[in-house]
Structure formats: C-alpha cells, structure tokens
N, C-alpha and C positions, 0 to 999 in steps of 0.2 A: 538458411540465411548465413552469409559469410561471417557477420559479426558474432553470431552465437557460437559458431565453430571456433573462431579465434579466441573468444572470451573463455571458453571451456578448455581449450587446448593446454595452455600453461598460464601462469601468472606473470610471465615476463612482460616488461614494460613495452617492448616492441609489439607483441601480440595484443596487449591491452590497448595501446594507442591505435593499432590498426582496427581492432574491434570497435572502438569508439568511432573511428572514421566511417565504418560501414553502417553502424547503427544510426549515426547522424545522417548519413545519406538516405537511409530508409525513412527517417523522420521527415527530412526536408522534401524528398521527392514524392513520398506516398502518404505522409501523415500517418504512418504505421504506429498504432497505439502500443502494440507489443514491443516494437523497437524503442518507443519512448520509455517503457518500463525497464527494458534491458539496459538502455543507456543510463537511465537514472540509477539503477543498481550499480553499474560500473563506476559512475561518479562517486557514489557513496563508498564503494570499495576503495577508491583511490584516496579518500580522506581529504581533509582540509575544508575550510569554510567556503571557499569559492566553488569547489566541486559540490558541496552540499547544497549551495544555493542553486547551482545548475540542475541538480537532481530534483529539488523542490519545484523549479519551473517546469521540468518535464512531467512530474507527477500532476501538476496543475493543468498542463496541456492535455494529458491523458484523462484527467477528471472531467474535462469539457465533453468528452465522449461518454461520460457516465460509467467509466470502467471501475468495477467494484474494488479491485486491489488498489488502484490509484487513490480512490476516495478514502479507503480505509487507512492507507499509509499516511495520507495527509491528515486524517483525523488523529492518528497517533502522534505525528510530528507536532501538531498544534496542542495536543493534550500534554505532551512532555515538554515542549519548548526547547530552547538551546540547540537547535539544529539549523545550520545555514544561517539565514538572516532572521530567523524566528528567535527573538531574544528571551521572551517569557511565554509560559503556557497561556493559551487562550481557549478556555473551555467552551465558550459559545461557538467559536469557529470550528473547533473539534467536533462539537455536537452536530453542527450543520453538515460536515463531511460524513460523519457516521450515519446520520439520518438518510442522506442521499444513498450511501452504500446499502443501508438496511432496506430501503425501498426497492433496490435491485436484487435483494436476496442475500446480502452479505451477512452471514451468521456471526462472524467475529465482530462486525460493526454493531450488530444487535446486542452482543454481550458487552461491548464497550458502553453502549447506551445504558444498559442495565447498571453497570458499575457507576457510571456518572450519576444516574438517578439515585443510587444508594448513597453516594457521597453527598448528595443534596437532600437527603432525608425524604425521598419520595418513594415510599414502599410500593405504591400502586404502579408507578412506571417501572420500578425495578422488576416487579413480578411480571408485568406485561411483557417487557423485552425478553426476560428469561423464557417465558412460555413460547413467545413467537420464535425465538432462536431455536429452542428444542423442536418445535413443530416443523420449522423450515429444514433443519438438519435431518429430521426423520424423513421428510418428503424427498429431499435430495438423495438420501441413502436408499430409498425405495426405488426411485426412478433412474438414478445415475450413480451407482456405487463408486465409480472412478472419481467423481467430484468430491466425495466426502473428505478426502485427504486435504482439500483446499480450505476446509471450513475452520479448522482450529490450528492454533500455533502454540508452541510450548512456552515461548518467551515473548512478552509484550514489547520487548525491545527489538524483536525480529519478526517480520511478517513475510512468509513464503520466501525465506532466504534473504530478504532485504533488511540489513542491519540499520538501526536508527541511532547508533552511537556515533 
C-alpha cells in the first residue's frame, strides 16, 4: 500500500500529505478498514483538534466493521476524554466500546472493563474480566503466538502505536 510506504519513509510534510491522500483513496474507494486505522493514526500524529476529530470519525467508521483495535481506541478516547470533539470522559460510552471489543477477543479491552469495574466497586465483574482476559490471552498464545504481541500495551495513552495525547 502506497500510503503505508510513504508514512513510514520519513516524517516530512510532503510524504505525510501524500500518505494521507493514498490512505484516504483506499478508504473512499474500498472502505479499507486497515487504511481507516492508518489514516486515523496519521491524523493523530499531525496533532490539532480538527485532525483528532477526523481521527475519531475514522475510528468510528472502522468500529462499524467491529474492528477490535478501533473499538478499543474509541473506548480509551471516551474513557479519557479531551480528545478531538470529546470534551469530557464518558464512562458509559467507553464501556460500550470496550464490551464490543471484548466480545471480539480484545484482551486489552477486557482489562479495561476490569479496571472500570474496580473503579465502580464491582469486585465480581473485576474478577470476571481479569479471568476472561487471562484465559483469552492464554488461548491466543497457544494457537497463534504471533498475535500475543497485539494483546497488551505498556501505556494506556498509546495503543499499538496510536497515541491518544
């Protein structure tokens, strides 16, 4: 994909703008979910409220296809708030996105649901989501060790290289 090559080549504005052009073309022509995510990541990289809003719209579009990463990033955005047009944290919306991602096997989303449950003093749901996350990660590690690297992130402000600041 031309957009991916250009976005990785250098951080020059010319390459960045051309990468955005090609990713947008893939989104418009093919409704390519991976292009939506890459384009959203580029918009977040560029910074600014307008670009963050465009990124959120792309994540929402990708979430319509039930893409786990898009659902998880949206959950984080709504949990944290203050990104793009999201002024305040909205835990209910965040929980909804995390639940959708968890149903698709998103271990990080399961851990987020566990944390939200802990914050709401629900020890049963905290334990439930922790056990499900561990079991799911174990199953993925056994069946597809290459995918295990996608399960966990070091910083909740960054998911698979997508910064939420």
